[in-house]
Structure formats: C-alpha cells, structure tokens
C-alpha positions as CSV (number, residue, x, y, z in Angstrom):
1,M,104.9,117.1,112.7
2,R,102.9,119.9,114.4
3,Q,101.0,117.3,116.4
4,L,104.2,115.4,117.2
5,T,105.6,118.6,118.8
6,Y,102.6,119.4,121.0
7,E,104.4,118.0,124.0
8,F,107.9,119.1,123.0
9,K,107.6,122.5,124.7
10,L,105.1,124.5,126.7
11,W,103.4,126.4,123.9
12,R,101.2,129.5,124.1
13,R,100.4,129.0,120.4
14,L,101.4,126.6,117.8
15,E,100.4,127.8,114.4
16,A,100.2,125.8,111.1
17,T,101.5,128.7,109.0
18,G,102.5,126.4,106.1
19,R,99.0,125.3,105.2
20,S,98.1,128.4,103.1
21,G,101.4,129.0,101.3
22,G,103.7,132.1,101.5
23,D,105.0,130.9,104.8
24,D,108.5,132.5,104.6
25,G,110.0,129.1,105.4
26,F,107.7,128.5,108.4
27,D,105.7,125.3,108.2
28,A,104.7,125.8,111.8
29,R,105.4,128.6,114.2
30,G,105.4,128.2,117.9
31,Y,105.5,130.6,120.8
32,E,107.1,129.0,123.9
33,I,105.9,130.2,127.2
34,V,108.7,131.4,129.4
35,A,108.4,131.0,133.2
36,R,109.2,134.2,135.0
37,V,110.5,134.1,138.6
38,D,109.5,137.2,140.6
39,E,111.9,139.0,142.9
40,P,112.3,137.3,146.3
41,S,110.2,138.8,149.1
42,A,111.7,138.6,152.6
43,S,109.6,138.5,155.7
44,A,109.8,141.2,158.3
45,E,111.1,139.0,161.0
46,D,114.4,137.1,161.1
47,G,114.2,133.3,160.7
48,E,111.1,133.4,158.4
49,T,111.5,131.7,155.0
50,I,111.8,133.6,151.7
51,E,109.3,132.6,149.1
52,E,109.8,132.8,145.3
53,R,106.7,133.0,143.2
54,S,106.7,131.7,139.6
55,T,104.3,133.2,137.2
56,L,103.7,132.8,133.5
57,N,104.4,136.0,131.6
58,E,101.7,137.5,129.5
59,G,103.5,136.8,126.2
60,A,106.0,139.6,125.8
61,D,108.9,137.2,126.6
62,D,107.6,134.2,124.6
63,R,110.3,132.5,122.6
64,L,109.8,132.1,118.9
65,W,110.3,128.7,117.3
66,L,110.4,127.7,113.7
67,I,109.3,124.2,112.7
68,Q,110.2,123.4,109.1
69,C,109.3,120.1,107.3
70,K,110.6,118.7,104.1
71,R,109.2,115.8,102.2
72,E,112.4,114.8,100.4
73,R,114.3,111.5,100.0
74,V,117.8,113.2,100.2
75,I,118.9,116.5,101.6
76,G,122.6,117.2,101.4
77,P,124.7,119.7,103.4
78,K,124.4,122.6,100.9
79,A,120.6,122.2,100.4
80,L,120.1,122.1,104.2
81,V,122.0,125.3,104.8
82,K,120.1,127.0,101.9
83,Y,116.8,126.2,103.6
84,L,118.0,128.1,106.6
85,D,119.2,131.0,104.4
86,D,115.7,131.2,102.9
87,T,114.1,131.7,106.3
88,V,112.6,135.2,106.5
89,L,112.0,136.9,109.9
90,G,110.2,140.1,110.6
91,P,112.1,143.2,111.8
92,D,111.1,142.6,115.4
93,E,111.3,138.8,115.4
94,K,114.1,137.0,117.2
95,L,114.3,133.3,116.5
96,H,115.0,131.3,119.6
97,G,114.7,127.7,118.5
98,L,114.5,125.7,115.3
99,V,113.2,122.2,114.5
100,F,114.0,121.0,111.0
101,T,112.5,117.7,110.0
102,A,112.6,115.5,107.0
103,A,111.8,111.8,106.2
104,C,115.4,111.1,105.2
105,D,118.7,110.4,106.9
106,F,121.3,113.2,107.4
107,S,125.0,112.7,107.1
108,K,127.5,113.8,109.7
109,R,128.7,116.6,107.5
110,A,125.1,117.8,107.0
111,R,124.5,117.8,110.8
112,D,127.8,119.7,111.4
113,D,127.0,122.3,108.8
114,F,123.5,122.7,110.2
115,A,124.8,123.3,113.7
116,R,127.3,125.8,112.5
117,K,124.7,127.7,110.5
118,C,122.4,127.8,113.5
119,R,125.1,129.3,115.6
120,E,125.8,131.9,113.0
121,M,122.1,132.8,113.0
122,E,122.4,133.1,116.9
123,I,119.7,130.5,117.4
124,E,119.9,129.2,121.0
125,E,118.3,125.8,120.5
126,W,118.2,123.7,117.3
127,Y,117.1,120.2,116.5
128,L,117.6,118.2,113.3
129,W,115.1,115.3,113.1
130,G,115.7,112.9,110.3
131,K,114.1,109.5,109.6
132,A,115.6,107.8,112.7
133,E,114.6,110.6,115.1
134,L,111.1,110.7,113.8
135,E,110.7,106.9,114.1
136,D,112.0,107.1,117.7
137,R,109.5,109.8,118.6
138,L,106.6,108.0,116.9
139,F,107.3,104.8,118.7
140,R,107.1,106.5,122.2
141,P,104.0,105.4,124.1
142,E,102.7,109.0,124.3
143,N,102.6,109.2,120.5
144,D,101.0,105.9,119.8
145,H,97.8,107.6,118.7
146,L,99.7,109.5,116.0
147,L,101.4,106.3,114.8
148,F,97.9,104.7,114.5
149,A,96.2,107.8,112.9
150,Y,98.8,108.3,110.1
151,F,100.3,104.8,109.6
152,G,97.7,102.4,110.9
153,I,100.1,100.9,113.4
154,S,99.4,100.8,117.2
155,L,101.9,99.3,119.5
156,I,99.4,99.4,122.3
157,I,96.8,97.5,120.3
158,R,99.5,95.1,119.1
159,R,100.5,94.4,122.7
160,R,96.9,93.8,123.7
161,S,96.5,91.4,120.8
162,Q,99.8,89.7,121.7
163,R,98.6,89.4,125.3
164,A,95.3,87.9,124.2
165,D,97.0,85.5,121.9
166,L,99.5,84.5,124.6
167,R,96.7,84.1,127.2
168,A,94.7,81.8,124.8
169,R,97.8,79.7,124.0
170,L,98.6,79.2,127.7
171,V,95.0,78.4,128.5
172,M,95.0,75.7,125.8
173,K,98.4,74.4,127.0
174,R,97.1,74.0,130.6
175,K,93.9,72.4,129.4
176,A,95.8,69.9,127.2
177,H,98.1,69.1,130.1
178,R,95.1,68.6,132.5
179,M,93.0,66.5,130.1
180,L,95.7,64.5,128.3
181,K,98.3,63.9,131.0
182,D,97.3,60.2,131.4
183,Q,96.9,59.6,127.6
184,S,100.6,59.3,126.7
185,N,101.0,56.7,123.8
186,A,97.2,56.3,123.6
187,S,95.5,56.8,120.3
188,L,93.5,60.1,120.1
189,L,91.2,61.4,117.5
190,L,92.2,64.5,115.6
191,R,89.1,66.1,114.1
192,S,88.4,69.0,111.8
193,P,85.7,71.5,112.9
194,D,84.5,71.3,109.2
195,A,83.8,67.5,109.5
196,T,80.0,67.9,109.5
197,D,79.5,64.4,108.2
198,Y,81.4,62.8,111.1
199,P,81.3,59.8,111.8
200,Y,80.2,58.9,108.2
201,A,83.3,58.8,106.0
202,G,81.4,57.9,102.7
203,D,83.8,56.6,100.0
204,L,86.8,55.4,102.0
205,A,89.1,55.8,99.0
206,D,88.2,59.5,98.7
207,F,88.3,59.9,102.5
208,K,91.8,58.4,102.6
209,K,93.0,61.1,100.2
210,N,91.5,64.0,102.0
211,P,90.6,62.9,105.6
212,L,88.8,65.3,108.0
213,W,89.6,63.2,111.0
214,M,92.3,60.7,111.9
215,V,93.6,58.6,114.8
216,W,97.2,58.8,115.9
217,P,99.2,57.8,119.0
218,Y,99.7,60.8,121.3
219,R,103.3,61.6,122.3
220,G,102.8,64.3,124.8
221,L,103.3,68.1,125.0
222,S,105.9,70.1,123.2
223,H,106.9,73.7,123.8
224,D,104.4,74.9,121.2
225,G,101.9,72.1,120.7
226,L,100.8,68.5,120.9
227,K,102.9,65.7,119.4
228,F,101.5,62.7,117.5
229,C,103.4,59.8,116.1
230,V,102.5,59.4,112.4
231,Q,105.2,57.0,111.3
232,R,107.1,54.4,113.3
233,Y,109.5,51.8,111.9
234,F,112.1,49.3,113.0
235,A,115.4,50.9,112.5
236,Y,119.2,50.5,112.7
237,L,121.6,53.2,114.0
238,S,125.3,52.7,113.4
239,D,128.1,53.2,116.0
240,D,129.0,56.5,114.5
241,G,125.6,57.8,115.6
242,K,124.7,59.2,112.1
243,S,124.4,56.4,109.6
244,W,121.0,54.7,109.9
245,D,118.4,52.7,108.0
246,A,114.7,51.7,108.6
247,A,112.3,49.0,107.5
248,M,109.6,51.3,106.1
249,A,107.4,48.5,104.6
250,V,105.3,48.4,107.7
251,N,104.3,51.5,109.6
252,D,103.8,50.6,113.3
253,A,102.1,54.0,114.0
254,I,98.9,53.0,112.0
255,S,96.1,52.2,114.4
256,R,94.3,48.9,114.4
257,T,90.7,48.8,113.1
258,H,89.2,48.7,116.6
259,D,91.0,52.0,117.4
260,D,90.4,53.7,114.1
261,P,87.2,52.4,112.4
262,W,87.9,54.5,109.2
263,L,91.6,54.4,108.3
264,G,92.7,51.7,110.7
265,E,93.7,48.5,109.0
266,D,95.1,45.1,109.9
267,R,98.8,45.4,109.4
268,D,100.8,42.8,107.4
269,D,101.7,40.8,110.4
270,E,103.6,38.3,108.4
271,K,105.9,40.9,106.9
272,R,106.2,42.7,110.3
273,Q,107.2,39.4,111.9
274,M,109.9,38.9,109.3
275,I,111.2,42.5,109.8
276,Y,111.2,41.9,113.6
277,E,113.2,38.7,113.3
278,F,115.8,40.5,111.2
279,W,115.8,43.5,113.5
280,N,116.1,41.3,116.6
281,K,119.4,39.9,115.4
282,I,120.9,43.4,115.2
283,P,123.3,44.1,118.2
284,E,121.2,45.7,120.9
285,A,123.4,48.8,120.9
286,N,122.3,49.4,117.2
287,Q,118.6,48.4,117.5
288,A,116.5,51.6,117.1
289,W,113.1,53.0,116.1
290,L,112.5,55.7,113.5
291,E,109.6,57.9,114.5
292,V,108.1,60.8,112.6
293,V,106.2,63.1,115.0
294,G,103.6,65.6,113.8
295,L,103.0,68.8,115.8
296,V,99.6,70.4,116.3
297,A,100.2,73.9,117.5
298,F,98.4,75.3,120.5
299,D,97.3,78.2,118.4
300,D,95.5,75.9,116.1
301,I,93.7,73.8,118.7
302,L,90.1,75.0,119.0
303,D,89.1,72.7,121.8
304,I,89.6,69.3,123.4
305,D,86.7,66.9,124.2
306,D,88.0,64.5,126.8
307,L,84.8,62.5,126.8
308,G,85.1,61.0,123.3
309,D,82.1,59.2,121.8
310,E,80.9,55.7,120.9
311,N,83.2,55.6,117.9
312,V,86.4,56.7,119.6
313,Q,86.2,56.7,123.3
314,A,89.6,58.5,123.7
315,P,89.7,62.3,123.8
316,H,89.0,64.3,120.5
317,V,91.3,67.2,119.6
318,Y,89.7,69.8,117.3
319,A,91.9,71.7,114.9
320,P,91.7,73.0,111.3
321,F,92.9,70.5,108.7
322,A,94.9,71.4,105.6
323,P,93.8,69.9,102.3
324,G,95.2,66.4,101.5
325,R,96.7,64.0,104.0
326,R,98.7,66.6,106.0
327,G,95.9,67.0,108.4
328,P,96.2,69.5,111.3
329,F,100.0,69.2,111.6
330,K,102.1,72.4,111.6
331,G,105.3,70.4,110.9
332,F,107.0,67.1,111.3
333,I,110.2,65.9,113.2
334,A,112.0,62.7,112.5
335,K,114.2,60.9,115.0
336,V,116.2,57.7,115.0
337,E,116.7,56.5,118.6
338,T,118.2,53.3,120.0
339,I,116.2,51.2,122.4
340,G,118.9,50.9,125.1
341,R,117.5,51.2,128.5
342,W,120.5,52.9,130.2
343,E,122.3,54.5,127.3
344,R,120.3,55.8,124.4
345,R,121.7,57.4,121.2
346,S,119.7,59.4,118.7
347,F,120.0,61.1,115.4
348,D,117.6,63.7,113.8
349,P,117.6,63.4,110.0
350,Q,116.5,66.5,108.3
351,E,115.4,64.4,105.2
352,I,114.6,60.8,104.9
353,S,117.7,60.4,102.7
354,D,119.9,62.2,105.2
355,S,122.8,59.8,106.2
356,R,120.6,56.8,105.3
357,I,122.5,53.6,104.4
358,E,121.4,50.3,103.0
359,Y,121.2,47.9,105.9
360,F,117.8,46.2,105.7
361,P,116.9,44.0,102.8
362,A,115.3,46.0,99.9
363,V,111.9,44.4,100.4
364,F,111.8,45.8,104.0
365,R,113.2,49.2,103.1
366,E,110.5,50.3,100.7
367,L,108.1,52.9,102.0
368,N,104.5,51.7,102.2
369,N,102.7,54.5,100.3
370,D,99.3,53.0,101.2
371,S,99.8,53.9,104.8
372,K,98.5,57.1,106.3
C-alpha cells in the first residue's frame, strides 16, 4: 500500500511506521508538500506584468496523512469507526488526510459512517479504498510493476504476449492464403512434426489406429484455421430443411491410393454405384451431401511446405497430432447441403443423430467404421 500511494500525493516523506509495531494506528505516515505562493511583486513602471513565484515550503506547513491497512475479510460500520477512534495523535499533530484500506468490500452504511466520523475528526481529505478500489488502482498502467511484483500478473507483458500471438497467427494465415489459394478441393498432406519415420508407416494396422500423417481434401480458409473434409456422403434433405439422412456406408472423402499411399484405399465402387443410383432418383431439390469438416487452427500450424515430395507432391501442412485418429483437428463441423445450383438449402446437425430420419436403405445408412 505504501508503494501504491507513492504517486498519490507529492510527499516529502512517506514512512512505514507500522513495520516495527506500536504504530498508534499508523501503518504508514506521510507528509505532503504544500506549495506556497509568494506575495505578488509589482514592477515599477505601469504596464509591466506582475509575476507570482511558487516555492516549496521547508516543511513547517507539510500536511500530515495517515495510511491505515487492514487484512480482514469483513469490516462492518462499527469496527470501521472504532479503528478511527483508536488513532492516536501527538499534542502538536494535526491530521489533514486519511487513507483507510482493506482487502474487502465496504457497505454503503460503512462508507457513510466513515465519512461522518472523518468530518467529526476535522479531517479535510479522506479515502476509503476497499477491494474494488485497490483492484482499480493496481490495474492502472503506472502500477503494472506492483501488480507483477506482488501477484505475478503483468498486463503489459500479457499485451506483448497477445501481440506476438496475434502477429504469428496473422503471418500463418497470410502464408496459408498465399500458398494454398489454388489448392481448393485438392488432397493435402497433414503431417505431425513427431513423424520421424516418415514416409515409412511400418505396420499399417497400427498406423491406421494412430496415424502421424494423413491426406484429406482441402476446403479452404476459415476465420481461425484451415478446413479439411474428413467425411463426405450422399445425403437427403427434406423440404422442411431439417430432416435428413445420409448413406454412410461409403465415405467419398477417403483418398485414392495414388493420392494417399498409406491410408488410401480403393473404395467399394459397386456399393457406391448402388448408392448413387438410389440418390440420383431423389428429387433434385432434396439431393444433398453430408460433409464433416475438420479444422486445423492457425495457432497449431507450425509451417507449410508448398513443394511436397515424391510421396505426396501436394503441399504438406505441419501441425501437432493428438493421440488416436483425431489427428491435428481442433474440432469438427457437419453440414447437410443440397446440390441445387441456384438455390441451396443447408442444415447443420450438432450430432449425427440430430434430426436424422430413415430414408436410405439400411445397408446404405450404416457407418463404415473402417474408414479414416
């Protein structure tokens, strides 16, 4: 508190009287310098200006201040007034100002009784700083060093960190836009920086359970990352715009073997053709795709290699992978959208079961768990 009041007034001395005990109620005692204005001195000739000279008194007129601190959770009106009654002044001391502080909140009645008691004591200036007032003062820029020294918090350091994080995010966003602007719908390689064995996957069965790289179709930039299509199914969207169904037996987002030498596979073209023939008979206004899009956040992208290599010639996006098959994705968004060229309708299910109806034959509706 003594350090917090350094800039509160122009002090000649600010003494930590409470550190040794027997302080007569003074935790800190301050002597405020009073500016004295000398008598005006007129010039000898008419028309000349009159100057006033301000000087700092030598100390005889310094104003005495009491700074009292209490470490209590609750201070009621009676206890607050009693603290003032316990203040002891010397025979020649005149108390000009009082700052009473505590790390608690004061009620309106306590504040009113405090002001009334200060007037009775003929104190000219008084301040009651509770928890809210102390927080306000600590969060001022000029007190950031105190906030850091005593609480380990620095708003200035935090702003610098936020500025650095924001700059890195924007740099990566611009880089992704520049390198991937012509790659929409192309299959890109997502790659973990821990994939030291790349491109040798070893046991494909184990690799499929916990892959450290994967190939997915790129769907462009989002407001906070890169979008990749991880599931894509023939779907139906009803006229009400909410009821839907999808043939999840064949995932059209899975890359072919020539695009993904590790997890790519030849799709069941016969079943896909059967699904397509069923889907193609749906009225065009209800024909739709169900797409599940995974998001790789800009904050998680370490770098982008736009050159690729002999295994995947498309760009490689480096980002940390979570254990399992989730990969580098921060989250997923599902959307059912009709294929209409001029008028498209869409629905965003929060869960796969959200508003889903039985429209496709059961053999088409079952989710292929062997897909990525």
